[in-house]
Each structure stands twice: as structure tokens, then as C-alpha cells.
N, C-alpha and C positions, 0 to 999 in steps of 0.2 A: 667794683661792682659788687662783688660778695656782701659787703656791708650794706650796700642798698637793698639787695635782695632780701636780706635777713631783716632789715628794719621795715621793710613792705609787708613782708609776712606777718612779723609781730603787731603790725599796726591792723593787717587782715584778722589776726585772732583776737586782739581787743575789741575790734569792731562786732564781731560776731559774740563775744561774751558780753558786750554791752548791750546789744540788740536782744540777748537772751535774757538780760537781767531786766531790761524794761519791758519785756512780755510776760515774764512769771519769774517772781523774786525768789523762788525755789530751784529755778534751773540754771545751769553754769554749763561753760563750754570749755573743755581740758584740751590744752595744747600737749598734743602728742607727737611722740617719735617716730612712730610708725607709719609708713605711708606706701603707696604703689599705684600703678597704672592699671586699672581693672579693666577697661574697655576703649576701644578708639574706633569711630565710624567716618569713613569717608564722606564728604559731601559732593556736590555736583562736580562731575568731571567732564572735562573738554576732550574730544577726540578729534584728530584730523586726518583727513584721508585725501591722498593726492592722485588724480588721475588725469591721462593723456587721452585728448580727443584723437581717434583713429583717423579722421578726415582733415584737422586743421593742425594736429600736433601741438596746440595748445594746452598748456597744465591747468587744472581747475583744483582748488582746493575745498573741499566740503567738510564744514563744521557741524558736528553733532554733538549731542549732550549723553552722559552716560549716569546712571544713579548710583553712586558710590557707594551705598548701603548693601548695593547687592553683592559688594565685593568683599568678602569678609575678611578681618584682619587677624593674625595669630599672635597671641603675647606669651613670649617663653619667660616665666617669673624666675626662673634658674638661671638662664644665659642673659636676661634683661635685653630682650630682643622684641621687635614688633615688626611684623612683615606678612605679605600676602602670599599664602600657598599658591593660589591660581592666579596665572600672570593676567594683568590687566590687557585690554585689547591692544591691538598693534595702533600706533598714532596717539595714545593716551597721553595728553599733555602733563607731564610730570611735575614740570617748572612751575605750574600754578594750581595748587591742590589745596581744597579747603577741607577741615575736619567739622562735620555735624555736629560730633561729640565726642568728647574726652573725658572719662569718668576716673575719679582716683579713690582712693581708700583714705578715710578719715579726714576729709576736706584738705588733702595736699594741693598744691597749686603747681600747674604745669608751665613750664617754659621750653623754648627750643633755643640752641645754641647757635651763634652765629657761624656762617659757612668761613669767615675769615678770622675770626679773633673768638674769645672765650666770653664774649657779651652774650646775656640771656635776653630772650623777649618773651613777653607772656603770649600765650597762646589765646587767641580770640575765634569763635567760629566764623568770622568775616575775614580772616587773614587769610592771603593766598601765600602759601608756602611752597618752596623750592625743594622738591624732592627728587630731583634728576641724580642726586647722589644720597648715600645714607646720612641722616641727622641724628644729633644727640638730642633726646627730649628728657629733659630733667623735672621731676616733682619734687618739691620742696616740702617736707613735712610741716604740719602746722605749729609745731614750735619754731619754725624760722632756723632751725639749724640743720638739721639731719635731712638727707634727699637720698633718692637713687636716678642713677641715670640709665636711660634705655637708647639703644640704635635701632631707630625707625628706617626701614628699608621698604621702598616700593619697586616692583618691578612690572614692565610691560612687555609683551610679546613684539620679537624683532622681525618675527616672519610671518606674514599673512597666510592662513591656511589657504592650501590649494585642492584639498581632498574633502569631499564631502559625503558625509553618512549618516543614514536614518537608524533609529533604533526605536524598535517598540517598548512603548513605556508602560501602555496599559491595555486591557481589553474588559470592557465593561458594558452590559445592556443598557446601562442607565445612560450612557453616553450616546446611544443609538437613537435615532427619530429627532434629531435636534434640528431639523431642516428648516424650521421656523425662528432659529436663532442664529446668532451671528457669534463667530470665534474673537475674541476681543482679546487684545494684549496689554496688559497694565503693569508697568514696571517689568518684573520678572515672572510673572504671574499669568496665565492664559485662563480664559473662562468662558464658558456658551452662556452668552447674555441675549435673553429677549429684549429688544428694544426695536422702537419705531425709527431711529435714526439711521440713515444711510452711513453716514461718517462723519468724522469730528477732526478738527485740527486743535492746536492749543489755544485757538481764539474764535472758532467758528463751531455749530453744530448743522448738520444738513439733514433734511427731512423731505418726504414726499407728501404734500397737502391732499386732503380728500378731495380737492377739484385737480388732482393729478398733477399739480406744478411743483417744481422743486423750490424748497425753501430754506431759509439761512436764519438761524438767531446767533445773536452775540452777546446773549445775556443767560447763557445756560439753558436754553429753551421758555424762558418767562414771556417772550415775544418772538414772532415770527413775519419774516417779510418775503416777497417773491423776489427770487432771485434774477437777475439780468442775462439774457440771453442773445447771442450774435445772430442766431438762425431760428428758424420756425419752431416751435414747441412740438409739432408734427415729428420731429427727427430725435427728439428725447428719447431715451431708453422708458420701458415702461414694464418690463418684468426682469426678472433674473439679474437684478441691480447689484451692483458692488461699487465700494469707493475707497481710495488710497490716497494718503497725502504724505507729503515730505518736505524738508527743508528744500529752498531751491537755490543752487550754489551761486550761479551768476548774480543774484541780487540779495541786499541785504534785508532781513526782517521781512522775508517772503516766502510763503507755502506754494506748493506746486500741488494742486488737488487734481485728480485723475477718477473720472464716473464711466462706468461701463454698464450695458445691459443690452438686453433684446428689444427690437422695434420691428413691428409689422413689416415696414417698408424694406427690410434686410432678412431675407431667409437664410444666409449663408454666414454672416458674420456679427458678431456684436458689434453696437455703436458705441463711440467714445465720445466725452466731451472731455474739456479739461479747463482749469482756471488757475490763475495767478492771484494770490491774494496777499496783499502787502500791509502790514500793520505799522502802528506807530509804536512810540517806546512806551506809551501807557496800554498798550495791548489791543486797541480797537482797530480793526481793519479797515482799510479804505474799500470804498465799494468797487469791487471790480466784475467782470462779466464772463458767462461761460462761453466758450469757443467750442464750435463743432468741428471734430477731425475727420473729414469724409476719408474714406478708404479710396488710395489713388490706384489707377488702372494696373500700374506696372508692380504694385507692392503684392507679390507673393506670400509674404509673410504676414499673415492677419491671424486675429483672435476668432476662432469659429463659434458661432452661436451654439449655446448650450441653456439646458433648461435651468441650471443652477451654476452660479459664478462667486468666486471669492478670490480677493486681491491682498497683497501687502508688499511692503518695500523692505528687501533685505540685499545686503552688501551691496548697495548703491545701484540696485534694478529693482524692476516691478516685476513680481511672480503672480502668476493667476492660475487657478485649478477650478474645476467644475463638474459637469456630469459625465464629461467623456473621459474622466480620469487621466487626463496628462496635464503635466506641469508646463505653462508656459513661462517664458521670460522676454522682457523687452528692456533693451539697454538705451533707447532713445525716446524714453518718456511716453510709450504707450504707441508710437508710430508703428513698428514692425514687432512681431512676435516670433520667437522661435521656441522649440522643445531643446531641451538641453542634457545631455547625458550625466553632467554633473549634478544636476537637481532632479534626475528621472524620480518618480516615485518608487518606493520600495515592491520589489516582485511580489512579496507575501502580503500587500495590501488588499484589503477586501471591502466591498461597499460599491454602491453606485455613485455615490456623490462625496464631495470632501470640501472642507473649507481649511483655511491657512492664515496663519498670523506669526509674526517676529515680535520676540521680547528684547528688553533692554541688554541682555546680555548676549545677544547676537545669537539667538538659537531660534531654529525654526520649527513650528508647531503644525500639525495636520491631524485633524482629527475627520473620521469617515463616519456615514451613516449606519455602518454595521456595529460601530462602538470600539473602534480602534483609534488609539491615540499613539502618534508617532512624534519623535523629537529629531530633528536635523541639525548638524553643527559642521562647521568647516573645521578641518584639522591641518 
């Protein structure tokens, strides 16, 4: 196998030199003995969460994806080790890991050693690699002879955080007066963004049209069409509207979308609508309809009407906050809402309105109209 790898690397060097000569007669490529791995970036990671229904006792597996580049890897060039300082979230699938980038010095070529033999396999960004145990990564120099071996280890948390805490990140007058904007999470970053969109999934955009009707776009806002409702439009929210979506575990390729807001016909509670949006392999969703969620008379845990409302999906629950400066949680996809001590807003919070968002690193962000920015994490 070593002879094969050496032949492969020498052929690669020859091809590089030939390509260089064809492009410029005065340029040549030198085969070097020095090489190293200079950077490694994780690709998209799968995360599985297991929940048990308190009513039926049935287990549900929820699959979500993580942006691997948010979790930086450290390279110890003296000890020849590659590892993550911060543990990946609990439930991260370490048996199927992709690398979106692996950079080397002096055009070295990277291979991964088999788990059961000394066989080496060339690393491609499309490969699914098993890092459930430490792996040997070998980078062979451009001379096809010299190499360095690194031990790459990935670790994920084995315990789920049960203690939640808020930390004041920033107080800035420039963050005040944002109530015409939405707090939006993009990967591991949050921003206040002026947008006419109510919300979005990975396949649809939603907006309220000039005619007051709910619109949907499947082509990033180029064209819009009216949404289909199962009840009268008179029951749709008309102000303080908020939307949140997440992957619906009981069905493949399906998003659960929740819309909330105020309606003149209910002076006590916000009104709620939901939609299940199923999409094909090409990303195009099938046409679904919005379903009105009436408040049952026996339900004492409702979401109270407020002048401003913001929602996000965090730790498999829907969280909502608004102008009454209380944080509500729904465990049943928007039917019942309760204030929970674990997610209680910080005592030092200032302001009369708040917006909330969760990023890809499972951090909760809260901004108030006084200019405070808070970050919350499970520990």
C-alpha cells in the first residue's frame, strides 16, 4: 500500500509540474519534503434528540443539522493532534462526519487510516467519516516520501444541560428603538433586520400582502401567491404577528410552521394558526393549508394578547416573549403556554419590549428596546 501511495503522490507532483509547464515555460513546481495540516473545518453535522411522550410513552427521534464550521478545531503542531476544545452538542452523530475543508502546507495530500488496518484512504469533502474514536490523519509531502501523522479526536457532550443561565453581553443605545425590525439568527450570528417577511423555512418565505392576505413564495421572493386557509380570513392575526418553524419529527421532509398575533375578535389571547409544509427531494414544497387553532374553553394555559410578540424554537420547545416581558414556553406545538422558571427572564432586564432568537450553537439571544443584549445557554 505504501508503494501505491508513493506512486500516486509522485504522479500528482508530475501532473502539477506538467500543468505548470503548459501554462508558463518559466514556472516549475518543486517536490518538497516539508508538509503539515494547517486547518480543518467540519462540514454539516447531524444531531439526534430522543424524546418520550408523557401521554403515550412513545419515543420520538428528532433530527437536526449543525453548521460544523461553528465548532473550531485546534491543531497541535508539536503533539500532532487535532481536536475540538468545546464539546459538540449532545446527540451529535460522530459516525458520519464530513470535512468541508482540510488545508495542507506545500500541497501535501491528506489520507485517513482505516479503523481495522494500515490502509490509507484519500480524504474528500464528500466522504462520510467515522470519528466515534480517534483517527489517524496522514499528510504526505509533495515528494511522495515524507509524511506526518496526526491523531484527530472529536468529542460530544454526554450530558444534556439542565441549568439555564442568562449573561448580559452588551448595553448599547444603538440597539434601542428596534421595534420595527426582527431579531434573526443566521448560523451562529444574530442580527436586527428590517424585513417585510413574517418568517421563513428552508423552502418558503411568508409575508403579509398589501391586501392583508397571507402570502407565500417558493422562489426567494420573486413571486408570491395567496395561502390557503381552512377557516375565515377574519380569524387571521392582523397585528403583533410572529412566526416560527422547525423540522416536524413524525414526518420526513416536513416543516411545522406556527403563526401568532392579535385579532380584534379576541381581546384576551393571541390567535394561532399552524401549517405542515411537506417538500419534495428537489426542495419544492407541496401545497398545504393553514389550520386555525381555536382556544378550548378548558385550556387555562394560553398565550396572552400583547402589543409585540417574538417567537423562536429552542431545545425542542417553542418560546415566546412580548410586551408583557414574560417568557412563555409551549411543549405541545403551540396549544398550551406556560411560564417556566428555567427560562425566566433575567432580573436585571430593562425595557418594555423584547425579541428572541436561537442560533445554530444552541444559544438563546434576547434584545430589549432599552438596548440590552442577553445571551442564554443550557449548562
